[in-house]
C-alpha atoms as one frame of an Amber mdcrd trajectory, in Angstrom:
protein
  57.031 -57.903 237.196  59.936 -60.042 238.360  58.271 -63.088 236.834  58.216
 -61.503 233.380  61.938 -60.785 233.583  62.688 -64.365 234.579  60.514 -65.655
 231.784  62.403 -63.569 229.258  65.758 -64.817 230.492  64.551 -68.405 230.321
  63.204 -67.848 226.816  66.507 -66.311 225.696  68.436 -69.239 227.150  66.249
 -71.718 225.299  66.618 -69.775 222.067  70.391 -69.708 222.498  70.432 -73.425
 223.248  68.416 -74.111 220.094  70.780 -71.948 218.053  73.707 -73.942 219.395
  72.156 -77.208 218.343  69.482 -78.091 220.849  68.705 -77.772 224.504  70.772
 -80.816 225.476  73.772 -80.160 223.199  72.620 -82.578 220.493  73.818 -81.595
 217.044  76.421 -79.064 218.183  77.106 -76.431 215.563  80.731 -76.061 214.474
  81.783 -72.560 213.394  84.967 -71.073 211.939  86.310 -70.330 215.415  86.049
 -74.025 216.300  87.875 -75.071 213.127  90.553 -72.432 213.716  91.204 -73.858
 217.181  91.162 -77.423 215.838  93.642 -76.664 213.048  95.747 -74.214 215.038
  95.331 -71.284 212.645  93.479 -67.973 212.561  89.844 -67.806 211.556  90.755
 -65.588 208.610  92.834 -68.405 207.120  89.899 -70.803 207.471  87.492 -68.370
 205.780  89.909 -67.804 202.881  90.266 -71.563 202.488  86.491 -72.039 202.507
  86.054 -69.401 199.804  88.735 -71.122 197.703  86.719 -74.317 198.088  83.827
 -72.444 196.496  81.745 -72.275 199.655  79.738 -69.218 200.547  78.670 -68.435
 204.085  74.888 -68.684 204.361  72.967 -65.637 205.532  72.196 -65.594 209.236
  69.016 -63.574 208.901  70.257 -61.295 211.687  69.742 -57.568 211.443  71.768
 -54.895 213.143  75.251 -55.437 214.513  77.000 -58.734 213.866  77.738 -61.034
 210.965  75.198 -61.139 208.160  76.523 -64.488 206.966  78.223 -67.245 208.917
  79.874 -70.551 208.111  78.495 -73.232 210.395  77.896 -76.948 210.218  76.311
 -79.571 212.406  78.948 -81.732 214.088  79.198 -84.991 212.150  77.603 -83.623
 208.971  78.887 -84.640 205.541  79.619 -81.011 204.665  81.820 -80.585 207.744
  83.673 -83.811 206.973  84.315 -82.520 203.428  85.771 -79.300 204.856  88.015
 -81.198 207.274  89.130 -83.667 204.585  89.933 -80.847 202.177  91.898 -79.013
 204.890  93.996 -82.079 205.707  94.524 -82.814 201.999  95.762 -79.239 201.527
  98.170 -79.665 204.455  99.511 -82.933 203.053 100.022 -81.342 199.633 101.856
 -78.393 201.206 104.084 -80.743 203.233 104.875 -82.816 200.131 105.734 -79.654
 198.207 107.996 -78.475 201.025 109.782 -81.838 201.138 110.265 -81.699 197.371
 111.767 -78.219 197.634 114.117 -79.378 200.389 115.301 -82.300 198.230 115.869
 -79.925 195.305 117.901 -77.613 197.563 120.018 -80.563 198.725 120.685 -81.601
 195.131 121.697 -78.051 194.218 124.020 -77.856 197.236 125.629 -81.194 196.289
 126.117 -80.012 192.701 127.673 -76.779 193.945 130.024 -78.712 196.205 131.042
 -80.978 193.308 131.717 -77.950 191.100 133.897 -76.394 193.800 135.838 -79.643
 194.205 136.335 -79.866 190.438 137.550 -76.262 190.304 139.966 -76.902 193.169
 141.316 -80.001 191.392 141.826 -78.001 188.200 143.638 -75.260 190.105 145.849
 -77.864 191.783 146.651 -79.443 188.403 147.460 -76.035 186.917 149.712 -75.231
 189.861 151.543 -78.562 189.435 152.025 -77.926 185.713 153.525 -74.498 186.412
 156.065 -76.046 188.790
């Protein structure tokens, strides 16, 4: 009986290894958790981004408890590179937008300062005329 138990454990390990991309780690599968760690964000943010890209998580075929669909890609695949490129492009666009907003704020502050200086000059002129 002990042999059957060991055989089952070995079979499960091989199945798990295949699910992860092969017995020797070839073709590692990248999942949302991996991307979240890579990008330094929560998995939820990655999934929202993927849906905005128009991607839909493929069904896992699993029944019972657990995800019914899961985003996953083979490391080095074109699809994964598209996801990474789109993520970095989104970050660059957000950074550019933030820089633009900061420049606009600086311009507004400079204009406000100039207006205050002009008002102070007018007040000084009015005070001199009253004297």
